[in-house]
N, C-alpha and C positions, 0 to 999 in steps of 0.2 A: 126456696120454691114453696109457694103456698099450695096446699092440697086442694084438689077439685072437690066439689060437693059430694059426688058419688064415692070418692076415695075416703073422704072424711067420714061419711056416713058408715062405710064399711069398717073403718077403724073404730068408730064409736060402738057399733054393734058388737064387734069382736071384743073390745075392751070391757064393755059393760057385761057381756056374757061371761067373760073370764072372771071378772071381779065378783059378780053376783053368784055364780056357781061355787066359787071358792068360799064366799061368805056363807052361803046356804049350807055347804058341806060342814063348815065349822059349827054352825048352829045345830045342825042335826047330829053331828058327832059328839058334841060336848053337852048339849042341853036337851036332846030328844031321845036319850037312851031309854029303852023300854025294859021294864022289869018283867021277867017271865018266871015260870016255875023253875027254870034252870039257871036263873041269875040274870044279870044285865045282858041285854041284847041290842045291837045297833038297830036304829030305825030303818025300815025297808027302803026309804028314799035316800038314805045316806050314800049307798052305792051309786045311785043314778046321778046324784050331784057330783060325785067324784069322777064318774065317767064323762059327764058333760064338761067338767072342768078340764079334763085331759084333752077332749076334743077342741075346746076353745084354746087350750095351750098350744096345740099344733097349729091352729089357725093364726095364733099370735106370732109364732115363729115364721110362718109364711108372710104375714103382714110386715113383720120386722125386716125380713129380707127385701121385700119390695121397698119399704121406706128407706132402707140403707142406700139403695141405688138411686133413688129419686128425690130424697128429702134430706137425709142425714148428711151425706157427703157434701151436697150443695150448701146446706146451712152452715156446716163447719167451715167450709172454704170462705163463705161470705161473712164469717165471724158473727153470726146471728144466733142468739139464744144458746150460746155455748154452755152456760152454767146449768140452765134447766134441762137442756137437751143432753148434756153430758151426764147429769144426775139420772135422768131417765134411762140412758144407755147402761150406766153402771147398775142401777137397781134391776133392770130387766135381765142383765147378765147374771146377777146374783140369783134372781128367781129361776132362770133356766138351770143354773148349776145346782141350786138347792132342790129343784124339782127332779133333776136327774138323780141326785143322791137320795131322794126319798124312795126311788125305785131300786137303786143300787147303793145302799148305805155302806160306808167304809167299815162300820161295825154296828151291831145291834144297839149298843149303848149310845151311839151318836144319833140315832133316829129321832128321839124326842127333841134334841137341840136343833137339828136340821128342820124338823117340822115347825117349831115355833119361829125360827128364823124365816122360813118360807112364808108362813101366813102373816107374820107381822110386817114383812116387807110388802107383801101383796096387798094387804088392807090399806097400808099407808101410801101406796103408789099413786092413789088418786090425787093427792096433794101436789106432788111435782108435776103430774100430768096437767092438772088445771092451771098451775103456774106457767108451764110451758105454752099452753094453748092461749091463755087470756092475758097474761102479764105483758105489758108493753113498756119497757124501760124508756125513760125520757131521752136517753141519748141514742136516738135513731135506730131503735130496734135491737140494740146490742145489750147483752147481759153478761 
């Protein structure tokens, strides 16, 4: 099932918002630390990028639920784009789980590993997304 233009636009806005706020949080967290009289301090906008990222994360979960019922199941049954769609599903699942464990870490020592896993998957997700959206295999739309 091909997505209608309004649904595709909604998906793009949410996806770009999620990716951009996550990337901006990384930049502000790692490269915009401010030195104060009391030592290093986070940039004031870091909190807002993380808050917006959380908002877009919730919107992504909503959109994923919608896509599950109207796009993913249909595409899987039709045997269309299984490799790229399956990869997107797996990576999104890992992002959801790692995002959950960022808030509720199994241990304090695991937090840095979970964080790097989360943002490295998130930053790279654009590649399988673009492949899924634009790659048309020569064997009748199946991959």
